[in-house]
C-alpha positions in Angstrom: 99.4 21.8 95.2 99.7 24.5 92.6 95.9 25.0 92.5 95.7 25.0 96.3 98.2 27.8 96.5 96.4 29.7 93.8 93.2 29.3 95.7 94.8 30.5 98.9 96.3 33.4 97.0 93.0 34.3 95.5 91.2 34.1 98.8 93.8 36.3 100.4 93.4 38.8 97.5 89.7 38.9 97.9 90.0 39.3 101.7 92.3 42.3 101.2 90.0 43.8 98.6 87.0 43.6 101.0 89.1 44.8 103.9 89.9 48.0 102.0 86.4 48.3 100.6 85.4 51.2 102.7 88.7 53.0 103.4 88.8 55.4 100.5 88.5 59.1 100.8 85.6 59.3 98.4 83.7 56.8 100.6 84.6 58.8 103.7 83.5 62.1 102.2 80.2 60.6 100.9 79.3 59.6 104.4 79.2 63.3 105.4 76.4 64.0 102.9 73.7 63.6 105.5 75.7 65.1 108.4 76.1 68.8 107.8 78.2 69.5 111.0 80.7 66.7 110.0 80.8 67.9 106.4 81.5 71.5 107.4 84.2 70.4 109.9 85.8 68.1 107.3 86.0 70.9 104.7 87.2 73.5 107.3 89.9 71.1 108.6 91.1 70.7 105.0 91.4 74.5 104.6 88.4 74.8 102.2 85.4 76.0 104.2 81.9 75.2 102.9 80.9 78.6 101.6 79.1 79.9 98.5 78.7 77.4 95.6 81.0 74.9 97.1 81.6 72.1 94.6 85.2 73.3 94.1 85.9 73.5 97.8 84.5 70.0 98.3 86.7 68.6 95.5 89.7 70.4 97.0 89.0 69.0 100.5 88.7 65.5 99.1 92.0 65.8 97.2 93.8 67.3 100.1 92.6 64.6 102.4 93.9 62.0 99.9 97.3 63.6 100.1 97.1 65.6 97.0 97.5 69.3 96.1 94.4 71.0 94.7 94.9 73.5 91.8 95.2 77.2 92.4 91.8 78.9 93.0 90.2 75.5 93.4 86.9 77.0 94.3 86.4 77.7 90.6 85.4 74.4 89.1 86.8 75.1 85.6 90.3 75.5 87.2 90.3 71.7 87.8 90.8 71.2 84.0 94.5 71.6 84.7 94.7 69.0 87.5 96.3 65.6 87.0 96.4 64.1 83.6 93.8 64.1 80.8 91.6 61.0 80.5 89.6 60.6 77.3 86.9 58.6 79.1 85.8 58.5 82.7 87.3 56.0 85.1 86.8 55.4 88.8 88.4 58.2 90.8 88.8 60.7 87.9 88.0 64.3 88.5 85.1 65.3 86.2 84.6 68.9 85.1 81.5 70.1 83.4 82.1 71.8 80.0 79.0 74.2 79.8 80.9 76.5 77.4 82.8 77.9 80.3 86.4 78.9 79.7 89.0 77.7 82.2 89.3 80.1 85.1 85.7 81.4 84.7 82.7 80.6 86.9 79.7 78.6 85.8 81.1 75.0 85.7 80.8 72.1 88.1 83.4 69.6 89.5 83.3 66.2 91.2 84.6 62.7 91.1 83.7 59.7 88.9 82.3 56.8 91.1 80.7 54.6 88.4 80.5 54.5 84.6 77.7 53.3 82.3 79.1 53.3 78.8 76.0 51.7 77.4 73.9 54.8 78.3 76.8 57.3 78.0 76.5 58.3 81.6 78.6 58.2 84.8 77.9 58.7 88.5 79.4 61.9 89.9 80.1 62.5 93.6 80.2 66.2 94.2 79.2 69.0 96.5 76.6 71.7 95.9 74.4 69.3 94.0 70.9 67.8 94.4 72.5 64.7 95.8 76.0 63.6 96.8 75.7 61.2 93.8 74.1 62.3 90.5 74.0 60.7 87.1 75.7 62.8 84.4 76.3 62.7 80.7 79.8 61.7 79.7 79.7 63.9 76.6 79.3 67.0 78.7 82.4 66.6 80.9 86.1 66.4 80.7 88.1 64.0 82.9 91.4 64.3 84.8 93.2 61.4 86.4 94.8 62.3 89.8 98.4 61.2 90.5 98.7 57.5 91.3 99.2 57.9 95.1 96.2 60.3 95.3 94.1 58.0 93.1 94.8 55.0 95.4 93.7 57.0 98.4 90.6 58.2 96.7 89.3 54.8 95.6 90.2 52.7 98.5 86.4 52.3 98.9 86.1 50.3 95.7 84.1 47.1 96.2 85.2 44.2 94.0 82.8 43.5 91.1 82.4 40.0 89.8 85.2 40.7 87.4 87.5 41.8 90.2 86.8 38.7 92.2 87.4 36.5 89.2 90.6 38.2 88.5 91.8 37.8 92.1 91.1 34.1 92.0 92.7 33.5 88.6 95.6 35.8 89.3 94.7 38.2 86.4 95.7 41.9 87.0 93.1 44.1 88.7 92.3 47.5 87.2 90.1 50.4 87.9 87.7 49.1 85.3 87.1 46.0 87.4 86.4 47.8 90.6 83.0 49.3 91.4 82.0 51.8 94.0 79.8 50.7 96.8 76.6 52.7 96.4 74.5 51.6 99.4 74.2 55.3 100.1 71.8 58.0 98.9 70.4 57.1 95.4 71.5 59.0 92.3 69.3 61.5 90.7 68.1 61.5 87.0 70.6 62.8 84.5 71.2 66.6 84.5 70.2 67.8 81.0 72.1 71.1 81.2 75.7 70.0 81.8 76.6 71.0 78.3 75.3 74.5 78.7 75.4 77.2 81.3 72.7 77.9 83.8 72.7 74.8 86.0 71.6 75.1 89.7 74.8 73.4 90.8 77.2 75.7 89.0 79.9 77.6 90.9 78.3 81.0 90.4 79.7 83.2 93.1 78.2 86.5 94.0 80.1 89.7 95.0 80.2 88.6 98.6 82.1 85.5 97.8 85.2 87.3 96.5 87.4 85.5 99.1 86.5 82.2 97.7 87.5 83.2 94.2 90.9 84.4 95.4 91.6 81.7 97.9 93.9 78.7 97.8 
């Protein structure tokens, strides 16, 4: 009887994991990658229109949709270094900010969200705006990571698909963690690693021109 109940509990846990597999804000935002009108409406509705070098606005739109409060002057990627709490290593749902020798508050950085981690190769998958692809492979050593508040994090990664570890934990009753949840990536493929994330000059940096002053002074 004990094992039967455990099996029922495990099956229920797996059912709920799959039910919520595509409900997260990160999954929702990624679906807009190939639909420019929807992407623009999404960002405009969140109060961060898609203008200029828009990685910061995209991140702010995602966080706001998840129920969070983006940092002041969120259009500047480096300002995201003060968001949430510091995380020494990347985890699913973390905000990732490129170092590139850019001081906090200055332009020239890049920001997005961690959707997968490959510690073996020292890389992670970044979901971000103003990039060559909605998903790109980046070097861990070139970024700093910030964990959103718990409620915001839960909303962000509702699209986590159970990995083998997660399913095993659900069946055995072991606790699930972000490390055991993977992001469903049956969406545009990731690009090759960006070699310049540790230095300035990347094509996906938030380098605003004189005509983008409103973005720099915005919310």
